N, C-alpha and C positions, 0 to 999 in steps of 0.2 A: 150900573143898570143891569138888572137881571133879564136874561132872554126868556121868552115864553115858550119853552119846549114842553110838549106833552111828555109824560113818562116814557111812552113807547119811542118817541123821537130821541129822547135822551139816551135810552138804552141802545138804540141803533147807532148813534154817534159814538157811544162808548166802545162798542164792538169795532167800529171802523177806525177808531183812534189806535187800535192795536195792530191794524194792517188792513189792506184791501180784502174785500169779501165778495162772493158771488151771491146775487139775489135773483129770484124768479121774476119773470116778466110782469106778473100780476101783483108784485109786492105793494103793500098799502102805504108804506112810509117813504120809500125812496123818491117818488115823484114830488112830494111836498118838500122834502129836504133839498132836492135839486133846485126847485123854484126859489128857495131861500138862499141858494148858493153855498150850501153846507156840504154837499157831496158832488162828485163828478164821475162819469163813467170812464172805465179804463178798457180800451180795446173794443173789439166788435162783440156783438151778441152771439151766443152759442146757438146751435141748431134748435135747442129747446126753448130759446127766447131769453134764457137767463143772461146776466151780464155782471161783470166785476165792477165794483164801485170803491171809491176811495174818499176819505174825508178831505175837505179843503182847509186852507188856513182859516177861512171864515167859520167853518164848522168847528175847528179846534177852539177858536176864540169864544164862540157861542157855548160850547160845552164847558169850557173853563169858567165863563161868566155865570153859567147856570149852576154849576156845582160850587164855585168859589174855591176850587181845588187847584193847587199849584202843580199837581201830578201830571197835568197835560202840557206843561211848559217844558221846553228843553232845559236840561241841566248842564251847567258848565263845570267840569271837574278840573281842578288844578293838579299839576304833577308836582306836588310839594316835595321838599327834601326829607 
């Protein structure tokens, strides 16, 4: 089943899949992604109201399901001989 992410939501999750990022208090995408359980705040807000956000496991699953890309799944490397 494909998730119904808007292109802007997909882009935001793609960025967050690379690591936590700081977004301004008035960001348009973060509140919706948080309500869907795809992102979570990290730490307290800064004096300017910005906050650091990270993708959740549910966000990674939604991103992978939206793209059909295995790149967002953990890779297990064997230490072959």
